[in-house]
N, C-alpha and C positions, 0 to 999 in steps of 0.2 A: 421268696425272692431268690432268683438263681445266683449261683456262686459267681463272684467277680472274676475268678480264674477257673473256669470249668475244666480246663485241660491240665491243671496242676496236679502232680501226683499226691496221693493220700499219704500223709505223714504218719509213719509208724512210731509210736511212743515206746521208749524203753520202759522197763518195769521190773519190779521184784514180785515174784509169785511165792506166796507163803503157805506152806502146808503145816497144819498143826501136828500131823503124824507123818512119819516116813512111809507108812503103808498107804495104799489107795483107800480113800475114805471120803469125807465131806468135801465139797468144792473148796478150792483154796481162796485165800484173800489176795487181791491184786493191788499192789502199790504202784500205780502208774506215775512216771515222772512228769511233772508239770511241764518242764522244758527238758529236751534232750541235752545231755552233757556235750559241750563243745570238744572235749578231749577225753579219751580213755587210755590209760596207761596199763600195759601188761608186761609181766616179766615171767620167764620160765627158767627154772633151775633143775639141773640134772638130778635124778634120783638114783645115782649109782652107788654101790657099796664101795668104800675105800679099799684099794688093793692092799694086800699084806706086803710091806716093803721087803721082807726077807725071802719071799717066794716069787722069784722073777717069772717062772713058768706060769704060775697061777695068775700073776698080774697081767701077763700077755693075753691069757685066755679071757680074762674078765674085762679087758679094756673096752669091749663093745657091749658088755652086758649091763643091764639096768634092772633095778628092782621093780620098776613100774613106770607109769607116765611121769613127766616132769611135774615139779611143784610149781603151779601157776598162781600168780597173784594179779589182781585187778584193782586199779584205783580210778575213781571218777568223782566228779563234783556235781552235785544236784542243786539247782537254784529253785527256791520257792518264793512266790510272791502272791500275796492275798489281795492285791489291788483290784483285780477284776471282780472277785467275789464280794468285796466290800462295797462295790458300786451298786450291787443289788442285794442288800442285807435280808430282804424278805425271802428270797429264794436260797440264801446261804446263811441260815440262822446260826449254825455251828461256828462258821468262820467269823461272823459278826460278834459272837459272844466270846470266842476263844482264840481268834487269830490263827496262827499256824501251829498252835500247840498240838492239835490232833494229828496233823501230818508229821510233825517231828516225833511225836510219841510212837506212831506206827513204825518209823524207821528205827528209833532207839530200842524198841522192844525186841528187835531181832537179836540183840545182845543179852536179853534177859530170859531166864527160865520162867515159865508161868508161875505166878504167885500161888495158885491153887496147888501145884505140885510141890512147891517149897513148903507150904503149910502142912500138906499131907506127910511129907518126909519128916518134918519136925514132930508131928504127932506120933508117927511110928517110932521115932528115936526115943521120945519121952515115954512111950509105952514099953520100952525095953526090947524092941525088935533088933535082932542081931544084924540083919542085912537090910540096909536102906539104899535104894537105887538113887544115884545122883539125878538131878533134874536135867531134862533134855531141852535143847533149843529147838525151835521149829525148823523144818527143812525149807530152805529158800532157793529158788531158781532165779538167776539173772537172765532176763530176756532182753537181748540187744540185737534185734534183727533175726531173720529166719535161720541164719547160720550160727547163731550163738545163743543157745538156750542151755544153760549150764548150772549145775548145783554149786552153791557157794556157801561159805560160812563168813559172816561179817566179822572182821578182825579189828577194825578201828572205825570210830565215828567221831568226827570233829565238826562242830557247827559254829558259824559266825552269824549271830542275829544282828541284822543291820538296821532295822527300823521297828518301831513299836507304836501301838495305838494308845489312846489316853488311859487305858486300863493296864498298860505295860505288857500286853500280849504281843509277841513277835508277829510282824506282818511281812517282813522280808528277811530271808535267811539263805545262807549258802552252806551246804552240807558236804563234807569230804568223806567218802566211804572207801574203806579198805576191805578187800575181800580175798579169800583164798578159795580156789576152785577145789571142790571135793571130787575125788576120783573113785574108781572101783576099789582102790586100796583102802579107802575110808568108809565106804558105804556097803551095806549088806545087799546081797544079790536080788532079793525080792522086794526092793524098795523103789519108789518113784525116782529118787535121785540116781540110783544105779543105772536105771534104764536111760535117764536123761544124759548121763555122762557118756555112756556107750554110743548113743546117737550123736553126741557132740563130737567125739573123736572120729566116728565114721564119716561125719560130714566134712571134717578136716581132710580126711583121706580122699574123699570124692573131689573136693576143691583142688587138692594138690595135683591130682591126675589131670586137671584141666590146663596145667601149665606145661607147655611144650618147649623143647630146647630152641626151636627157631633157628635163626642165622647164627646164634652164639655157638652152637655145636660145631659147625664147619670152621668157625674161626679158631677154635682151640683143639681141633681134632688131632693135629700133629704134635701136641705137647702133653696129652693125657694118655694114660695106659689103657686104651680100648682097642 
């Protein structure tokens, strides 16, 4: 059956792309958002070293210097609803049996180190190994359109489960996600995340060059030092 709106644009879904390792390897897992968030909040904080109050000359020299890119945080809300899947339980047996537990678990585990790595480290510690590596979180990319594919670390997760099935499985939920963007300051050079961040910043620079002064320049030409 042809689409009712054949000329409507294809909707691009936001997603989290999860790599088990920071190095290139097996294909990543994709957690696509069922519904795109209606609002995304970002904040950027300068990463400048504080000047030494007693050294005025150095403070003047350092006023424009920064240690690296700004610290960027992103917050968004993801809505989950199992109603459509529950209308066809034969084709969605996992949702029929577990509701939204699998979808919520996939998001929550972005805050957990793998249990296999935790158990291995415990075994090494009990065997008297002097040096035990801390467990690593997976590398996660936030994909929000072609101009925003950026490595992030999930910093907060808050869920409101709004409806349940007869077995008390959640079937409607709203998840608030807090993320911090990982930059080349936090990522090793030969990793997937490092390359993704460099491309993210380069894309910003390309987009910024598309903004011309227009009529505004002539309006302020007489009051700025040019």
